[in-house]
Every structure is written in C-alpha cells, then in structure tokens.
C-alpha positions as CSV (number, residue, x, y, z in Angstrom):
1,M,-16.1,271.1,182.5
2,K,-15.6,268.3,183.6
3,H,-13.6,266.8,186.3
4,P,-11.3,263.5,186.9
5,V,-13.6,260.5,188.0
6,G,-11.4,260.2,191.3
7,D,-11.9,263.9,191.6
8,S,-15.1,263.6,191.4
9,V,-15.2,260.1,193.5
10,E,-13.9,262.4,196.5
11,S,-16.2,265.0,196.7
12,I,-19.5,262.5,196.9
13,A,-17.5,260.4,199.0
14,E,-16.7,263.6,201.5
15,M,-20.1,264.9,201.3
16,I,-22.1,261.3,201.8
17,E,-19.7,261.2,204.8
18,L,-20.5,264.5,206.4
19,G,-24.2,264.1,205.9
20,T,-23.8,260.5,207.8
21,D,-21.5,261.9,210.9
22,L,-24.6,264.7,210.7
23,M,-27.2,262.3,210.6
24,W,-25.9,260.3,213.4
25,R,-23.9,262.7,215.3
26,Y,-27.1,265.5,215.8
27,L,-29.8,264.8,213.5
28,I,-31.0,261.8,214.8
29,D,-32.9,261.0,217.9
30,R,-31.2,257.9,219.8
31,G,-32.5,257.9,222.7
32,D,-35.5,255.0,221.7
33,L,-33.6,252.9,218.5
34,S,-30.1,251.6,219.1
35,A,-28.3,251.8,216.1
36,S,-28.8,248.5,214.8
37,A,-32.9,249.0,214.7
38,A,-33.3,252.1,213.5
39,L,-31.1,250.4,210.1
40,V,-33.5,247.8,210.2
41,V,-36.9,250.2,210.8
42,N,-35.4,252.3,208.0
43,R,-35.0,250.4,205.4
44,L,-38.7,248.3,206.2
45,Y,-39.9,251.8,206.2
46,R,-38.3,252.6,202.3
47,E,-38.4,249.1,201.0
48,G,-41.5,247.6,202.5
49,P,-42.0,243.7,203.7
50,M,-39.2,241.0,203.8
51,R,-38.0,238.1,204.7
52,L,-36.3,238.2,207.7
53,T,-32.9,235.8,206.3
54,A,-33.7,238.6,203.4
55,L,-33.3,241.4,206.0
56,A,-30.6,240.4,207.6
57,E,-28.8,239.4,204.4
58,A,-29.4,243.0,203.6
59,E,-28.3,244.4,207.4
60,G,-25.5,242.4,206.4
61,A,-26.5,240.5,210.8
62,S,-26.3,237.5,211.4
63,Q,-30.1,235.1,210.7
64,S,-29.9,234.6,214.3
65,G,-28.9,238.0,215.3
66,M,-31.8,239.6,213.4
67,T,-34.2,237.3,214.9
68,Q,-33.5,238.5,218.3
69,L,-33.7,241.8,217.4
70,V,-36.9,241.8,215.7
71,Q,-38.1,239.2,218.3
72,R,-37.6,242.3,221.1
73,L,-39.3,244.8,217.6
74,E,-41.9,242.7,217.8
75,R,-42.0,243.5,221.9
76,Q,-42.0,246.8,221.2
77,G,-45.1,246.9,218.6
78,L,-42.5,248.5,216.3
79,L,-42.6,245.2,213.6
80,E,-45.2,242.9,213.5
81,K,-45.2,239.2,210.9
82,R,-47.0,238.7,208.4
83,S,-47.9,235.8,205.8
84,D,-45.8,236.3,203.1
85,P,-48.8,236.0,200.0
86,K,-46.4,234.4,197.7
87,D,-45.7,231.7,200.3
88,G,-48.4,230.9,203.2
89,R,-45.1,228.5,205.1
90,A,-42.9,232.1,204.7
91,S,-43.2,235.2,206.7
92,L,-42.6,238.7,206.4
93,V,-41.5,241.7,208.5
94,V,-43.1,244.6,208.7
95,L,-43.6,247.5,209.6
96,G,-46.2,248.0,212.4
97,E,-48.5,250.8,213.4
98,A,-46.1,251.9,216.1
99,G,-43.0,251.2,214.2
100,Q,-44.7,253.7,211.7
101,Q,-45.0,256.8,214.2
102,N,-41.7,255.5,215.5
103,W,-40.4,256.3,211.1
104,D,-42.5,259.9,211.9
105,N,-41.5,261.0,215.3
106,R,-38.3,260.3,214.5
107,A,-38.5,262.3,211.5
108,R,-40.2,265.1,212.9
109,V,-37.0,265.2,215.4
110,R,-34.4,265.5,212.4
111,R,-36.1,268.3,210.6
112,Q,-36.4,270.4,213.7
113,R,-32.9,269.5,214.5
114,I,-32.0,270.9,211.0
115,A,-34.3,274.0,211.3
116,Q,-32.1,274.6,214.4
117,L,-29.0,274.6,212.4
118,L,-29.7,276.1,209.1
119,P,-29.8,280.1,210.7
120,A,-26.0,279.0,210.6
121,V,-25.5,278.9,207.5
122,S,-25.7,282.0,205.3
123,H,-29.7,282.9,202.6
124,D,-27.2,282.0,199.6
125,D,-25.9,279.1,201.5
126,E,-28.9,277.7,202.7
127,V,-30.6,278.1,198.5
128,A,-27.7,276.6,197.6
129,L,-28.1,273.8,199.7
130,W,-31.4,273.7,198.7
131,L,-30.7,273.4,194.7
132,A,-27.8,270.5,195.8
133,A,-30.7,268.9,197.1
134,Q,-32.7,268.3,194.8
135,V,-30.6,266.9,192.8
136,V,-28.2,265.2,195.4
137,I,-32.2,263.1,196.7
138,R,-32.7,262.5,193.0
139,V,-29.2,260.8,192.5
140,L,-28.6,259.4,195.8
141,G,-32.1,257.2,195.1
142,Q,-30.5,255.9,192.2
143,M,-27.2,255.3,193.9
144,R,-29.2,253.3,196.6
145,Q,-31.2,251.2,193.9
146,S,-28.2,250.3,192.2
147,A,-26.8,249.2,195.3
148,G,-29.2,247.7,195.8
149,A,-29.8,245.3,193.3
150,L,-26.4,244.5,193.5
151,D,-27.3,242.5,196.8
152,R,-30.2,241.3,195.8
153,P,-28.9,238.3,193.6
154,A,-27.1,237.3,196.7
155,A,-30.0,238.0,199.1
156,Q,-32.5,236.1,196.5
157,A,-29.8,232.6,197.0
158,T,-30.5,232.6,200.9
159,G,-34.5,233.7,201.0
C-alpha cells in the first residue's frame, strides 16, 4: 500500500509534534534546567564533545549567549572544558560527571512518567506502540543523522 508523500509528511510531522509536546509538557523534569540548558546537555550526551562555536551553531545560539550558558553550566559542574586533542589551542565542551548524572536522573524520571501513563492505554495499544517504537527509533536515528550531516558544513565553516 503506497501513500502519497504529502500524507507521509503530514503523519510523520503529527507524530513528532505529539511526541515533542508530550515530552516537554509531561515527561521532562523542568525543575533543574532551563530548556536551552537541557538541549545543550542532550546534544553533548548524544553527540559527544564539541567546540563552543560548533555547539552555538548547532543550537542556533550566538557565541556570546552560548559562552554564558556554558559558563553557568560549568559552575554547576554539569559541563567541563577540555583541551582539543586535535588542536591544543582550542577547547572542547564536554559533559561532566555531574552532567552525566543529571542526564541519567532525567532519563529515569522520563521513564517513570511514561510507566505512569501506560495504564491509560489498552494492552493491545501498548504492544502496538512498542512495535512502532522499534521502527521509529531506527528511522528517527537515520533522520537525525541526515539532519546533522546537513548542518555540519555550516558548523565546520565557523568551527
């Protein structure tokens, strides 16, 4: 059964919008980090160490704004700066031990909140959601990589 691309785009967009809304409104612990700080911690967790300029570019922030955010997160012990092994004159922003613990705690809270929501759906729907997740995780990972590849030339030009 083949669907027109427009229908696919609409369905995928709606799925991502609903998931994002559920995540930001109900699943994340918003008490300890601002949204921008949480996004930086998330990016560093998923993508690893980055130069400040590349991090600012990737997050759509000014370099001065990202510098202030990184300094604040450094003071909280969530981020650290380390020498770039490829260029000793430059430094990389990395997730510190406290940042990793913060990520782990936030992930635990998300999973607990999902577990609290699951009884509201039928067993069959829970199974269907699990099966769909097996595909969606892989496909969204591919889309994320593709999106990252599209952003890389701009980030490398400024990094």
